[in-house]
N, C-alpha and C positions, 0 to 999 in steps of 0.2 A: 430619358437618361436612363443608364443601366444603374442599377443598385451597386454601391461599391463595398467591397469585401475588404475592409482595412486590414483584417487579420492575415492576409496573405502578403502583405508588404512587411518585410523585416528590417526594422529600424535598430539595428544594434552595432555596437563598435567592432566592426570587422572589416579588414582592409583586404584588398585583392593583392595579388602578386606584384603588380606595379607599385602601389602604395607602399607595400612592405620594402620592396627595394629602395623606394626614395628615402624612407625613413631609416633603412639600415646603412645607406650610403651617404650620410651628412656630409661626408667629405667632399662631394660634389657642390661645394658652395658657390660656385659661380653658375651652376646650371638653375636656371629658374624652376621652381616647382609650384604647384596648385595653391592658391590661397586657402587659409582655412576657412571653412563654412559650417557655420553651427547649424544650419538647417539639416534635418534628416536627409540622406542621399536616397532617391528613389531606387527601386529594383535591385536592391542587395541581394535578395534570394535568387535572382536570376543570374546577375553578373558575377557576385561574388561566392554564394554558396553553390552555384552550379544547378539549381533547379531548372529542369527542361519541361516547360509546360506543353500541353498538347492543345493545339488551337484548332478550331473548327470554324472556318470561314463560310459564311452563307451570303450570296449574292443572288438577287432576283434575276429573272430572265432579262429584263430591260436593262439592269446594270451590266450583265454579261454581254449582252449586244453592244452596249456603249463601250466596253473595254476593248472589244474586238476591232471596233472602228476607230477609237481614239483611246490608245491604252494609257496616256498619261493625264485623262482627265478624271478627276474624282467622281465616284459613285458611292452610294450608302451601301453598308454591308453590316451584317451582325456577326460579332465574334465571340465564340462559346468557349470557355475553359472550366472544364469540371461543370458545377451547378452555376456558375457565372455566366451572365449574358451581357454583352456590351452592344448597344443598339446605335444604330446610326453612325457607324464609324466610317469616316472618308477613306476610301481605298482607291488606288491606282497602281499600274504596273511600274515596274522600274528596270534598270539595268543598261549598261554602256554596250559598245559594239560587240564584245565578246561573251556577255553574260545575259544580254537581253534575251528572253523567250516570249513567244506569245503565249495568249491566255490558255490556249489548249495544249501547251507545251511546256510544262514545267516552269510556270512564270514566277517571276520576283515580285514582291509588293511594297508599297509605302502604306503605313496605316496611321492616319491621323485621329486619335479618339477625341480630340478637344474642337476639331474643326466644324462639324455638325451639331455637336452636342457639348456646348460650352461647359466646362468644369469635369468633363469625364476624363478619368484616368486609367491607365493599364499598369497594375503595380506602381502606380505613382508617376507613370510617364505619360506624357501628351502624344508623342510621336515616336513610332519604329520603324524599322525597315525589316522585312524578311527576304534575306538573300538566299538565291537558290544554290549557290557554291558551286556552279557547274565547271568553274575553273580550278577548284580545290576540293578533291573528293575527301580530304582529311577532316574538313569542317574547322581546320585549326588555325589557318593563317590569321584570319581576321581577329580572333580573340587574342591570340599571343602577340600579334604584332602590336595591337593597339596598347596593350598593356605595357609593352617595352617602350613605346613612344611616350606613355604617361610616365614611366619611370625615368626617362629622360628629361623630363621637364616640358614637354609637349602637350598640350591639352588634346586629347583624343576621345571621342564618343566610345562607349564599352561595347562589348559584344557577347553575346550568349548563344543558346540554340533553343530552337522550338521544333515539335513535330506539327506537320500542318495537313489538313484536310481542306478540299473546296467543294462545298454542295454535296458532302458525303463521299467524295474520291479522295482517296490517300495520294497526297503528293510527295511525302516523304520528310526527311530531316531538313531542316533551314538553319542557317545562321541569323540570329535575332541581333540587330544592330540598333542602337540609340540613336535617335534622330538629332541632328544639329539644329537647334532652336535656341530661344532665350532660356529655356529650363536647362539646357545642357551649358550654355555659356555661364550662367549664374554660379555653377560649382567653380569657375575659374576667375571671372571678372566681376568687378563690382557694378560696372555700367554695361548693360547687356543690350543698349539701344543701336549700336553700330550695326553698319551692314555686314552680312556674310556673302561673299563673292564666291560663286561657284565655277570652278574650273571644270573643263570638259575636254573630249579628245582634240588635241593639236592646239589648245588654246593657251593663252599665257595673258600676263597682265596689260600687254600692250595691246591687247584687243577689249572691246567692251564686255564685260562679264555679267552674267544673270546674277540677281540676288536671291536667296531664300530665308532671309531674315533681316530685319533692321528697320528702323523708323523712316529712313530716306532711300527707298530702294533704288531710285534713280540717279542718286548721287555717286559719281565715280571720281571725284576730284582727288581723294586720296591715293587710288591707283595711279592716276595721271602724275601725281607727284612721286610715286615711287619709280615710274617709268623713267622721269627726268632724273632723278638721282642716279639710277642704275646706268644711265647713258652718259654720265659726266665723265669726260676723257682724263681728267685730272684725277689720280687714284687717290691722292690724300683728300681732296675736295670731295671726291665720290663716297669715301668711307664715312666723312663728317656728315654728309648728306644722308646717307642711308641709316646712320644712328638717329637722326631726326624723324625719319618716316616708318622705320622698322624696328621691331625688337629684334635687333641683331643677334644677341645672345641665344634667344630661342630660335631664331632661324637658323643658326649655325648647328644647335642641337637637332632640328628638324632635318636638315641636310645630312647630318652625320648618321642620323638613324635610318633615313632613306638608304643611303650608301650601305650602312652595315646590314641591313635587312635585303639589300640587293632589290629594292623596290623599283624595277625598271618601268612600270607602268605608273610611277608617281610623278611628282612635279620636277625634282631634280633631273632625273634621267630620261623620263619621257613626256613631259609637259603634258601631263593627263592627271586626272584623279587628285584634286586638291581644293581646299576652301581656304579663303583668306577672310580674317575678322578684323574690323576696324574698332580697336579699343579705344573708345572715346576718353576714358580716363586718362589715358597716357598719349592719346592722339598718334598711336602707332599701330602699324598692321601686324597681324600675327597668323602665320600659315599653320594650317591644321591639315593631318594626313586624312586620307580618303581611299577607299578600293584596295584594300590591303589583302586580296585573296590569292595574290601571287608572289608573294614575297619568298625569299630563300630559294629561288630557283635559279639564280645566276651568280657567277663570282664576279661580282662588279668591282673595278679596280678601286682601292681606297682614295686615289686622287682621280675623281671621275671627270668627263668632259661632259659638262652638264647641258642640256637642251633648255632647262628653265633659264629664262633672261636673268631673274634676280640671283639665282645660285652662280650662274656664269659671272655676272658682274662682280659678285661679292668674293667669288674664289680667285679672280685676277688680282686682288689686293693683297699683296704679300703678307701684312700683318693678320688680316683675316683668314688667310689660307693657314698661316701658323696656328691660330686660334682653333681653326676647324680640325687640324691633325691632333692638336691636343685634345679636344673634345672627343674625337674618335676613340684615342688611347683611353681617356677617362671612361667612356661608356663601355668600352670593350673590357675593361678591368673590372668596372663597378656594376654594371647592368647587363651586360651580354654575357652571363655566367653560364656556361654550358650545363653543368649538373642542375642548378636551380630550373634553367628553362625546360630541359628534358623530363625532369620530375614532375614538373607543373604539366607539361604536356601528357604525361602518362595519366595524371589524375583527372584532367579533362577527357582524354580519350576514353579512359574507362566509362565515364557517364555516357558519352556518345555511343560507344559500342553496345551499352545494355539497351539503349533506345534502338538502335539498328536491330538489333537482334529480334525485337518485337515487331517492326514495322516493315524491315527489309531483310530477312535473313540472309539472301543471298549477297547483298552488299556486305553485312556483317562478317562474312567469311573472309574477305579480302582485306577488312579495315585494320586488322592488326599490323600486317605487312606494309600498309600505307604509312601508319603511325611511326613505325621502325624507320622508314625511308624518310620521313620528316626529321625525325631526331638525328639521323645521320647528316642530314643538309644542315642542321643547326652546327653539328660537331665540325664538319668541312668547311663552314662559313667561319668559324671561330679560328681554326687553324690557318685558313687563308688570310685573315685579317692580321692575326699575330705575324705571320711570316711577312708580310707587306709592311708592318711596322718596323719589323727587326731588320730587314734588307729592303731599305727604300728604294724608289725608282732611280735608275741611272741616268735618267734624262738629264739632269743638271751635271753630269759629269763630262758632258761633250763639250769640246771647246769651240771657238767661234768657226772654226774650219771644218766642224762637224765629225771629230775624231775623239774616241775615247780610249784611254789606255786600258789595258786588262791587268788586273793583279791576282793575287789570291790562288795561285795555281796549286791544285792538289794532284798527286799522281796516284795512277791506278794501273794494276797489273790484272789483265782480263784472263789469259790463258799462257801456258808454257813458261819459258824462263825468259825473264827481262830485269833489266836495271834501270832505274831512274835517278839522275843527279842533276843538281843545279851547279854550274860552275862557270868559271871565266875563261876566256882564250887569252892570247897574247895581245890583242888588240884591247883588251879590257871589256869586252861585250859578257854581259850575263847570259848564259846560254841554258836552256832546258835540253838535257841530253837523255834520249833513249837508246838502249842496246838491246837486242833481241837474240835468242838463240832457240833452236829447236822449236820453230813455229811458235814464237812468242806473239803476244799483242798487248801492247801496254800504251798508255796515254796520260798527258798532261791535261787537267781539266779545271775550268772555271765558270762559275755561273754570273750572269749578269740579268738585270731586269730593264725590258725595254717596252716603249710604247709601240703603237701599231705603226708600220711603215717598211721600207725596203733597206736592208743593211749589207754590209760586205764586212766579213771576218778576214784580215789579211796580216802577213808577216813574212819574214825571211826564214828559209831554212837551208840546210846542208846535208848530203847523205853521202854514206861511203859503205860500199860492199853490201847493199841491199839485194838480197835474193828472196824474191817471192815465192811463197808456197802455192803450187799450181793448184791445189785443190781446195784453196781458200777462197771464195768469190770475193771476199770482203778485204782482201790483202791491199796493201797499199802504205803510203806514206803522205802525210799532209795536214790540212786544216779543213775542218768541217764542223758542223754543230751535232749533237746528239740525235740519234735516229734518223740521220740523214748519211748518204754514201759519198766517198771522194768523187770529185768529178772527173779525176783521171787517176793513173797509176804510174809510179815512178820506180825505178830500180837502178841498180848500178852505182855509180859515183856521180855526184854533180856538186860544184861549189855553190857560194852563196847564191840564192835565186828567189824571186818573190813568188809566194803562192797565196791563195785567196779563195774564199767560198761566200758565194752570194745567197740570201735568204730574206724571207718575208715573214715579218711578225702580224699577224692578223688580229690580235687582240691586245688592248693596251694592258701594262702592267704585266706583261708575259715574262716568265722565267725562261732564258736560254742559256743552255750549257755548251760553252766552247771547248773544242776538242783538238789537241796537238797530238797525233796518232802515229804509231808504227806498227804495222801487223805483217811479219815477214819471217821467213825460215831463219834468216839471221841477217845483221847489218846494224849500223849506226845511223842516228838523225840528230841533228841538233836545230833547236828553233831560237832565234835571236828575241830575247824577251822585251827588249825596248821596241823593237817592231810590231809587236803582236797588239794590234788595236781593232776596235770596231767601228767602222764608217757609216754614218748615216747619210743615205743617197737621196 
């Protein structure tokens, strides 16, 4: 067993961004937070202080051959850090379909310091992962996302960084992640003997899941109970059943943070990258985040269409859906704070950049630009979420026949001379009137938010004295959506007639701008307000 350098482990009262946010935002009283633990927290120097160790991995020829043949089988290794030497460390390759690399091609590793040498610790930890971060060259997503999950009251293993060499060959910078084991669970739960079930690509609780921790690894009874609860057709009974088997408040926070981060490769959206812990103290299941290297890359709708069966079953319940929306709003206000996050990103990135300049100067040149892009993704995500909360989906505004009335029309003059008025005719109809002169272009516009699908924008219009400008290829009068052309051109005079525009929405929670427009050298157009509607086809 290697000698222990206890001076390297910093046991002092310092909290990470995540814990600071939890403490600051005590107003989130209904969001579960981690329990007080009087034991020293290991590896604060790496995860809180930002120390980036330089690790030299040494694996003999027999071990290298074994990892080439059977990459998931542990072999012994020596790990050196400065003058420290950790011997007989169990090591194997890791990674999913997108991140796994063979031993001779930038591999990722799992290291268990205690497996072959009982009592051995690395900065107080028994188990770590060295992720190659091939899908995130900022090296930031894992660390920032895990801290935000913890700030939301969801237990999450911590992340830092390390420079790595293998048998004297430099591999580069890695993301160092805390392992999920009883040591990790002990920071959050009094009883750590329950199973930790491991999700994998395409898996769900409806299938048998492997366990990577727990005293009864073959026991799947609580997962089966969760499947039964999620399958209950009566929504009120389903909610009561889920409350008995699942930590629902924590699970709502888990879903909310996966959606906020756009974690398309997680449980809620991708049915991938998750862990489930059976807390025997409460006899309930707790979902844990995993595989967070591709967050903040997609503008996920705030009300998702979940792939994970438990998330789907819960969000079908109106009360749970209301609680989820409230939780998203709370987390956006109290946790997903753009300035705090981007300031922290720059602090972490500065340390990463300093290491990259030493071990890979070429990568270091491009790194600041990647960091700026990451910060912009944080900003764009916050703006998108705020917009979605301010202007909720219009799906509920469709009546039983699939019609949605359109209101909140705003007038716009693009070019030339035009006048827009709202008036009533002799029949009492409310009309949107546009008059153009001297090659004018003007429109009435309204925004709606729609789910994915086929739609038709339709209504009735009347025209008088329309003369189209011959040199304007966009000339016309009618209904359309923004960035699309009229299906045909009208001119002259015509009494009331129906007009329509068919379109497709390819992504949920899409903003669509509806346009009633007149582009002409001169003329008048009237649109019957009551008939303007969107039809879901």
